[in-house]
N, C-alpha and C positions, 0 to 999 in steps of 0.2 A: 306342846303344838310343832313337828320338824316343817317348814317351810324348804323345799325345793324351790330353783329357780333364782329368780331376783325380785329384789322388795323395794319399793319405789314410794317416797311419801303424797298426797294431795292436797294442794295448796294453799291458800284460803282464796285464790282465785278458781277453783278447778282444776289447776293444772297440774301435768302430772308427764315427770321426764320419762323416753326410754331408754337403758342402758343403751352406751358405746357400743359396747359386743354386739346390742340384738339389733342396733343400727344397723354397725356394720353387715352382721351379715344377711339383716333381711336390704340392705341397697336401701335404707331409709334416708332422708333427705329434707333438707324445708321447703316447706309448702305440699307435700307429700301429704295424700290424703289417708285418711282411717276411719274406719267401720267399725262402733264400739254396738255390741247385739249384748243386751242383759238377759244371763242362762238362770238366772234363777235370782234370793235375796242377797248372794256374796258373792256369785261369780257376773266374769265376763270376760266376754270374748273379742278380743281387738285385731281386727283386720286390715292389710294393706289395700287400698282398693287399686287393679290394676285401670290405667289408665292410658296402656298402650295403644295406638293407632287400631283401625280396622284395617281386617285384613280383608283382599277379596275384591267383588266389585262394589263394598260400600268407601274403600278405599279413594278411590280415584269422584266421589262425589263433586261439584265445585272444583275439581282441576280445571279443566280447561277454561272458567273463568279469569282466574291468572292472563291469561291470552287476549281477553275481548278488548279493541281498542273500543267499542261505543259499545254503548247498553240501544238497544229497542226491544219493540215490540214483539212478543211469539207472531204477532198477524205481519209485521212487516216480514221477518225472517219466512212463514210461509210463503206468501208474496213471491220472493225471492222464489224459493223453491220448486212452487208451482210452474213460474215462468218458462224457467230452465228446462221443464221436464217437457213442454211444447215443440 
């Protein structure tokens, strides 16, 4: 049977090495998460999980927290805002 691609071996501990050529092409480094999917009894799919930061409105969630000097309850903030409206 002809094998296309790269052949690796599963160790006793269930570990598999990713060939260096593929690691470079896919920009995989230590700590990168991979998703393993069973397609059939003899076939797996491995995908690198995209861990980029969210874009758009979700990207700014929690940003202002960096500049907070003190921790205050919402009721205190609302009191200050209401006082300013009078």
